[in-house]
KEKE-3310 file (N, C-alpha, C; in steps of 0.2 Angstrom, whole numbers, plus 5000, padded with zeros to 4 digits):
npx = (5128:5144:5148:5152:5153:5144:5137:5133:5133:5126:5130:5140:5134:5122:5110:5112:5121:5126:5141:5145:5152:5160:5153:5154:5145:5132:5117:5099:5093:5079:5079:5085:5070:5073:5070:5070:5083:5099:5113:5102:5095:5105:5108:5110:5098:5099:5105:5097:5086:5094:5096:5084:5077:5085:5086:5072:5076:5083:5074:5068:5075:5078:5063:5063:5071:5070:5064:5063:5072:5082:5082:5077:5064:5064:5060:5045:5033:5030:5016:5007:5001:5008:5007:4992:4982:4987:4998:4987:4981:4995:4999:4987:4986:4997:4994:4982:4986:4998:4990:4983:4968:4966:4957:4960:4953:4955:4966:4955:4944:4952:4959:4944:4941:4949:4949:4937:4939:4951:4963:4963:4974:4991:5005:5018:5033:5050:5051:5058:5053:5055:5057:5065:5071:5080:5086:5095:5112:5119:5131:5138:5127:5119:5115:5124:5122:5109:5098:5092:5085:5075:5061:5057:5049:5038:5029:5016:5024:5019:5017:5028:5030:5021:5024:5035:5031:5023:5028:5035:5026:5026:5037:5037:5024:5017:5025:5027:5034:5042:5039:5057:5065:5068:5067:5057:5038:5027:5019:5027:5036:5032:5025:5041:5044:5036:5039:5051:5050:5041:5030:5011:5004:4992:4981:4985:4984:4980:4987:4997:4991:4986:5000:5001:4994:4998:5010:5007:5003:5017:5023:5015:5020:5035:5032:5027:5039:5046:5041:5039:5053:5057:5057:5049:5033:5020:5006:5009:5004:5009:5009:4995:4994:5004:5017:5014:5002:4998:5000:4994:4980:4981:4980:4967:4960:4962:4958:4947:4940:4928)
npy = (5094:5101:5120:5128:5139:5154:5158:5174:5178:5177:5176:5168:5153:5155:5155:5161:5150:5139:5132:5115:5103:5088:5070:5056:5041:5030:5028:5025:5020:5024:5016:5002:4999:5003:4993:4981:4978:4980:4989:4990:4979:4968:4970:4966:4962:4969:4981:4986:4989:4999:5007:5013:5018:5028:5037:5043:5047:5057:5067:5071:5077:5088:5093:5099:5110:5127:5135:5149:5154:5150:5158:5156:5162:5168:5159:5160:5168:5187:5191:5180:5166:5154:5136:5124:5127:5135:5126:5117:5125:5129:5115:5111:5122:5120:5109:5106:5116:5111:5098:5106:5107:5095:5076:5071:5058:5051:5059:5073:5068:5063:5076:5084:5076:5078:5093:5092:5083:5091:5093:5099:5116:5113:5115:5124:5123:5117:5114:5100:5095:5087:5073:5054:5040:5040:5053:5056:5053:5038:5031:5017:5011:5023:5040:5049:5064:5076:5077:5088:5100:5107:5110:5115:5123:5132:5123:5113:5098:5086:5084:5081:5069:5062:5061:5054:5043:5039:5037:5026:5016:5018:5011:5000:4992:4999:4992:4981:4973:4967:4969:4969:4960:4963:4978:4991:4991:5003:5008:5007:5016:5027:5028:5029:5042:5047:5049:5053:5067:5071:5075:5072:5064:5061:5056:5051:5049:5057:5064:5055:5055:5065:5067:5059:5062:5076:5070:5064:5077:5082:5073:5074:5087:5083:5072:5083:5093:5083:5080:5094:5097:5088:5072:5065:5058:5069:5064:5054:5043:5043:5052:5050:5037:5029:5025:5033:5040:5026:5021:5032:5026:5015:5018:5027:5015:5008:5015:5017:5031:5041)
npz = (5034:5033:5029:5017:5012:5005:4991:4983:4970:4953:4941:4943:4941:4939:4947:4966:4975:4989:4996:5002:5011:5005:5013:5016:5016:5018:5007:5009:4994:4978:4968:4965:4977:4992:5001:4996:4991:4993:5006:5018:5016:5017:5028:5047:5058:5067:5067:5056:5063:5072:5061:5057:5070:5074:5062:5068:5079:5075:5065:5077:5084:5078:5080:5090:5093:5097:5087:5085:5093:5087:5077:5063:5060:5048:5039:5039:5029:5025:5033:5032:5040:5049:5049:5051:5041:5034:5025:5020:5012:5003:5000:4992:4982:4975:4970:4962:4952:4946:4940:4930:4928:4923:4927:4941:4952:4964:4972:4970:4977:4991:4996:4999:5008:5017:5020:5028:5041:5045:5057:5075:5077:5080:5091:5083:5074:5068:5053:5044:5030:5023:5027:5029:5026:5016:5015:5021:5027:5028:5044:5048:5052:5058:5058:5049:5043:5037:5023:5010:5012:5009:5007:5019:5033:5044:5054:5062:5070:5068:5053:5049:5056:5050:5034:5036:5040:5029:5021:5025:5020:5009:5005:5009:5008:4996:4987:4988:4997:5009:5028:5036:5045:5063:5058:5065:5067:5060:5069:5080:5079:5076:5093:5096:5091:5098:5110:5112:5107:5117:5119:5118:5103:5098:5088:5071:5058:5047:5045:5039:5028:5021:5020:5008:4998:4997:4991:4982:4971:4970:4962:4952:4947:4944:4934:4924:4922:4916:4904:4901:4896:4887:4890:4893:4885:4877:4884:4891:4905:4918:4928:4934:4937:4947:4960:4972:4971:4972:4986:4991:4989:4996:5009:5009:5007:5018:5028:5025:5021:5018)
capx = (5135:5149:5145:5162:5151:5137:5139:5126:5134:5120:5134:5143:5131:5117:5108:5114:5123:5129:5145:5145:5158:5156:5150:5153:5142:5126:5110:5095:5091:5072:5077:5076:5069:5082:5068:5072:5090:5106:5114:5098:5092:5111:5112:5108:5090:5099:5108:5091:5082:5097:5095:5075:5077:5090:5083:5067:5078:5085:5069:5064:5079:5075:5059:5065:5076:5067:5063:5063:5079:5087:5082:5072:5058:5063:5052:5037:5034:5026:5008:5006:5000:5009:5002:4990:4978:4993:4999:4982:4983:5000:4998:4982:4984:5003:4993:4979:4993:5000:4985:4979:4963:4965:4953:4964:4947:4957:4965:4949:4939:4955:4954:4938:4940:4955:4946:4931:4942:4954:4963:4964:4980:4995:5011:5023:5039:5054:5048:5063:5047:5057:5061:5066:5081:5084:5086:5099:5117:5121:5139:5139:5119:5118:5114:5127:5119:5104:5099:5085:5079:5071:5054:5056:5044:5036:5022:5017:5029:5016:5015:5034:5030:5013:5028:5040:5027:5019:5036:5037:5022:5029:5044:5034:5018:5016:5031:5025:5042:5040:5046:5063:5067:5072:5063:5051:5032:5023:5017:5035:5039:5028:5028:5045:5045:5030:5044:5055:5048:5038:5023:5007:5003:4985:4979:4991:4981:4978:4995:4999:4985:4990:5007:5002:4992:5004:5016:5006:5005:5025:5023:5011:5025:5039:5032:5026:5045:5049:5037:5041:5060:5055:5058:5043:5030:5013:5000:5009:4998:5012:5007:4989:4994:5013:5017:5014:4996:4995:5000:4988:4974:4980:4978:4961:4955:4961:4955:4939:4939:4924)
capy = (5092:5107:5123:5132:5146:5155:5166:5177:5181:5173:5175:5161:5148:5155:5157:5159:5144:5136:5127:5111:5100:5080:5066:5048:5034:5024:5033:5020:5020:5021:5014:5000:5003:5000:4989:4976:4976:4982:4986:4988:4972:4965:4971:4963:4963:4976:4987:4990:4992:5005:5012:5016:5023:5034:5040:5044:5053:5064:5069:5073:5081:5093:5098:5101:5113:5134:5138:5156:5158:5151:5163:5153:5167:5171:5154:5164:5172:5190:5194:5172:5165:5148:5131:5118:5130:5137:5121:5114:5130:5129:5108:5113:5126:5116:5100:5108:5121:5106:5096:5110:5106:5085:5075:5066:5057:5050:5065:5075:5063:5066:5084:5083:5071:5081:5098:5089:5082:5095:5092:5106:5116:5110:5118:5127:5120:5118:5108:5096:5095:5079:5067:5048:5037:5039:5058:5053:5048:5034:5028:5010:5013:5031:5045:5057:5068:5074:5081:5092:5104:5114:5109:5118:5128:5131:5120:5106:5092:5079:5085:5079:5063:5059:5061:5050:5038:5038:5036:5019:5013:5019:5010:4994:4988:5000:4989:4974:4973:4963:4971:4964:4957:4972:4986:4994:4993:5011:5010:5006:5020:5034:5028:5032:5048:5053:5050:5058:5073:5075:5076:5064:5067:5058:5049:5056:5046:5064:5068:5052:5053:5073:5068:5055:5068:5081:5067:5065:5084:5084:5070:5075:5091:5080:5072:5090:5096:5079:5082:5102:5094:5083:5066:5061:5060:5073:5060:5048:5044:5042:5057:5048:5028:5029:5023:5038:5033:5016:5023:5036:5023:5011:5022:5028:5010:5005:5019:5017:5037:5045)
capz = (5030:5033:5026:5017:5010:5001:4984:4979:4961:4950:4936:4943:4940:4937:4954:4971:4979:4994:4994:5006:5011:5005:5018:5015:5018:5014:5006:5005:4987:4979:4961:4966:4984:4999:5006:4992:4990:4995:5012:5021:5016:5018:5035:5052:5061:5076:5061:5053:5070:5075:5057:5058:5074:5074:5061:5071:5085:5072:5066:5083:5088:5074:5079:5098:5090:5099:5079:5088:5098:5082:5071:5060:5059:5040:5036:5039:5024:5029:5032:5031:5047:5050:5052:5045:5036:5027:5023:5016:5005:4999:4994:4988:4975:4970:4965:4956:4946:4942:4936:4927:4923:4921:4931:4948:4955:4971:4973:4975:4986:4997:4998:5003:5017:5023:5023:5032:5043:5047:5064:5080:5077:5086:5092:5079:5073:5063:5050:5041:5025:5017:5033:5026:5025:5010:5014:5028:5024:5037:5043:5052:5051:5063:5053:5048:5038:5035:5018:5005:5018:5003:5009:5028:5034:5052:5054:5067:5068:5065:5047:5047:5056:5043:5032:5038:5041:5025:5016:5028:5019:5002:5003:5011:5005:4991:4981:4990:5001:5016:5033:5036:5053:5067:5056:5069:5064:5062:5078:5086:5077:5081:5099:5101:5090:5104:5115:5112:5108:5124:5122:5116:5098:5096:5079:5066:5051:5046:5043:5034:5019:5020:5016:5001:4996:4996:4985:4972:4968:4967:4958:4945:4945:4942:4927:4921:4920:4908:4898:4895:4893:4882:4891:4892:4879:4883:4883:4896:4913:4924:4932:4937:4938:4951:4967:4975:4969:4975:4994:4995:4988:5001:5015:5008:5009:5025:5035:5024:5020:5017)
cpx = (5138:5148:5152:5158:5145:5138:5132:5126:5132:5125:5136:5142:5124:5111:5113:5117:5127:5137:5147:5150:5156:5156:5150:5149:5137:5123:5107:5091:5083:5072:5085:5075:5074:5080:5068:5077:5095:5107:5109:5096:5096:5112:5108:5102:5093:5101:5102:5086:5086:5095:5089:5075:5082:5088:5076:5069:5080:5081:5065:5067:5080:5070:5058:5067:5070:5069:5067:5071:5086:5087:5080:5065:5057:5061:5047:5035:5028:5019:5003:5005:5002:5006:4999:4985:4983:4996:4996:4981:4989:5000:4994:4981:4991:5000:4989:4981:4994:4995:4982:4972:4962:4961:4958:4957:4951:4960:4960:4947:4944:4956:4949:4937:4946:4952:4940:4933:4948:4957:4963:4973:4984:5002:5017:5030:5045:5052:5054:5058:5049:5060:5060:5074:5082:5087:5093:5105:5120:5127:5139:5130:5115:5118:5120:5127:5116:5103:5091:5081:5075:5062:5053:5052:5043:5029:5022:5021:5024:5014:5022:5036:5024:5019:5033:5036:5024:5024:5039:5033:5023:5034:5043:5029:5017:5020:5031:5032:5039:5044:5053:5065:5072:5068:5057:5045:5030:5025:5022:5038:5038:5028:5034:5048:5041:5034:5049:5055:5045:5033:5017:5004:4994:4984:4983:4989:4980:4985:4997:4994:4988:4997:5008:4999:4994:5010:5014:5006:5012:5027:5021:5019:5031:5037:5030:5031:5049:5046:5039:5051:5061:5059:5053:5037:5021:5008:5001:5002:5001:5010:4999:4992:5004:5012:5014:5006:4991:4996:4995:4982:4975:4978:4970:4957:4957:4959:4947:4937:4932:4920)
cpy = (5102:5113:5128:5140:5149:5162:5167:5181:5177:5173:5168:5153:5145:5155:5157:5152:5144:5131:5121:5107:5090:5074:5061:5043:5032:5027:5025:5023:5019:5020:5009:5002:5000:4994:4981:4972:4982:4985:4986:4981:4967:4964:4967:4964:4972:4981:4990:4992:4998:5010:5016:5021:5028:5039:5045:5049:5060:5069:5072:5079:5088:5097:5099:5108:5119:5137:5146:5159:5155:5154:5160:5158:5168:5166:5155:5168:5179:5191:5185:5171:5155:5142:5128:5123:5131:5131:5118:5120:5129:5121:5110:5115:5123:5112:5102:5114:5115:5100:5099:5107:5098:5083:5069:5065:5055:5058:5069:5072:5064:5072:5084:5082:5077:5088:5098:5087:5086:5095:5099:5108:5115:5115:5120:5125:5119:5111:5104:5096:5091:5073:5058:5045:5038:5048:5060:5050:5045:5031:5024:5013:5019:5036:5051:5064:5070:5080:5085:5093:5109:5115:5113:5124:5127:5130:5114:5103:5087:5080:5082:5069:5057:5060:5055:5043:5035:5035:5027:5014:5012:5016:5003:4990:4991:4994:4981:4971:4971:4966:4965:4964:4962:4975:4986:4994:5002:5012:5012:5014:5028:5034:5031:5037:5054:5053:5055:5066:5074:5076:5073:5069:5063:5055:5054:5052:5051:5065:5063:5052:5062:5071:5063:5061:5073:5078:5066:5070:5083:5079:5071:5082:5088:5076:5078:5092:5087:5079:5089:5100:5088:5075:5061:5063:5064:5068:5055:5050:5043:5045:5056:5041:5029:5027:5028:5039:5031:5018:5027:5032:5019:5013:5025:5021:5007:5008:5020:5026:5038:5052)
cpz = (5032:5028:5024:5016:5006:4995:4981:4972:4958:4943:4936:4940:4938:4940:4960:4972:4986:4992:5002:5006:5009:5011:5015:5018:5014:5013:5005:4998:4986:4972:4962:4973:4989:5001:5001:4991:4992:5002:5017:5022:5017:5025:5040:5057:5066:5071:5059:5056:5071:5070:5057:5065:5078:5069:5063:5075:5079:5070:5071:5086:5084:5079:5087:5097:5093:5090:5080:5088:5092:5078:5063:5058:5049:5036:5035:5033:5026:5027:5029:5039:5046:5052:5048:5040:5031:5023:5017:5010:5001:4994:4989:4980:4970:4966:4961:4949:4941:4936:4931:4922:4921:4928:4934:4953:4963:4975:4976:4981:4995:4999:5000:5009:5020:5025:5027:5037:5048:5053:5069:5078:5082:5085:5088:5080:5070:5059:5044:5032:5022:5021:5029:5025:5021:5009:5020:5023:5030:5035:5050:5055:5057:5056:5055:5048:5038:5028:5017:5011:5013:5005:5017:5027:5042:5052:5060:5068:5066:5058:5045:5049:5051:5038:5033:5040:5034:5019:5018:5022:5013:5000:5006:5007:4997:4986:4985:4996:5009:5022:5035:5045:5056:5062:5062:5063:5063:5067:5079:5084:5079:5087:5101:5099:5096:5108:5117:5111:5114:5123:5116:5110:5095:5091:5077:5058:5046:5042:5039:5027:5017:5014:5009:4997:4992:4990:4978:4967:4967:4962:4949:4944:4941:4934:4922:4917:4915:4905:4894:4894:4889:4882:4892:4888:4883:4884:4888:4900:4918:4929:4936:4941:4940:4959:4972:4975:4972:4982:4995:4992:4993:5007:5013:5011:5016:5029:5033:5024:5018:5014)
residu = (ALA:PRO:LEU:TYR:GLY:PHE:GLU:ASP:ASP:THR:SER:VAL:LEU:GLY:ALA:ALA:PHE:PHE:VAL:MET:GLY:PHE:VAL:ALA:GLY:GLU:VAL:PRO:VAL:GLU:ASP:PRO:ILE:TYR:THR:THR:SER:GLY:PHE:PHE:VAL:ASP:ALA:SER:PRO:ALA:GLN:ARG:LYS:THR:LEU:VAL:GLU:ASP:GLY:VAL:ALA:VAL:MET:ALA:ARG:ILE:HIS:ARG:ILE:ASP:TRP:GLU:ASP:ALA:GLY:PHE:ASP:TRP:LEU:GLN:PRO:GLU:GLY:VAL:THR:PRO:GLY:THR:SER:ARG:GLN:MET:ASP:LEU:TRP:HIS:THR:TYR:THR:TYR:ARG:GLU:LEU:ASP:GLY:ARG:SER:HIS:ARG:LEU:VAL:ASP:ASP:THR:TRP:SER:TRP:LEU:ARG:ALA:ASN:ARG:PRO:ALA:GLU:GLN:PRO:LEU:GLY:LEU:SER:TRP:GLY:ASP:PRO:ARG:PRO:GLY:ASN:ILE:ILE:TRP:GLN:ASP:PHE:LYS:ALA:ALA:THR:VAL:THR:ASP:PHE:GLU:ALA:CYS:SER:ILE:VAL:PRO:ALA:GLU:PHE:ASP:LEU:GLY:TRP:TRP:LEU:MET:PHE:ASP:ARG:TRP:SER:HIS:GLU:THR:TYR:ASP:ALA:PRO:ARG:LEU:ALA:GLY:GLU:PRO:THR:ARG:GLU:GLN:GLN:ARG:ASP:LEU:TYR:GLN:GLN:LEU:LEU:GLY:ARG:ASP:LEU:GLY:ASP:VAL:VAL:TRP:TYR:GLU:ILE:PHE:ALA:ALA:ALA:ARG:TYR:CYS:GLY:ILE:VAL:VAL:ARG:VAL:MET:ASN:ARG:LEU:VAL:GLU:ARG:ASN:ILE:MET:PRO:ALA:ASP:HIS:THR:VAL:TRP:LEU:ASP:ASN:PRO:ALA:ALA:ASP:CYS:LEU:ALA:GLN:LEU:VAL:ALA:GLU:HIS:GLY:LEU:GLN)
# end
């Protein structure tokens, strides 16, 4: 979206902020999930194919940016080595801080598997952080604007691809929403992304599972925030039983993780 300016005076809104221009368009929503109703369901097979493939292409274009030439070195915290180990440490710490002693056996087992099966380090690049159709504003089934970069970092591109593919599963199988005519399969999306990025990715299952484990931690945090704001009762169990956990359980079962 067009950037109009930045205000660092925290007295205006309580924090520094950017002012950005409005971009009209369609956004695939999550409630109800866009794969069951709305403009995506009403679209033709060719339009759905265009939307998904253009989203994959946009993600690949972001990953082809030379982050050092573009001046994104500030995304690396001083004294921290970016990459897979950093992401694992960051999200493990985040998840267990939010769990605060509560037992989440599925997440525990998944993190044990992730550590035991950590892949070799891949080339670093600019990561979007939350790539999915719902974070794109669409005009005529083409991406007009990408949004939600608050989780951007310098990591291997596979982390974003894993998140994208995990959300595809979450938006379909987790909600028992059949893949509609024209929608590329996850395998087709992965192959297209690999072609556009210009390098062989190999097996990306680890990154999908990492994404689902990360998503479980984020849901715990969101639920904690609702309790803090007296919107949810303190004894609820949504932090444990939710679509993100269902998605992770599906991945674990499908790939027979041990």
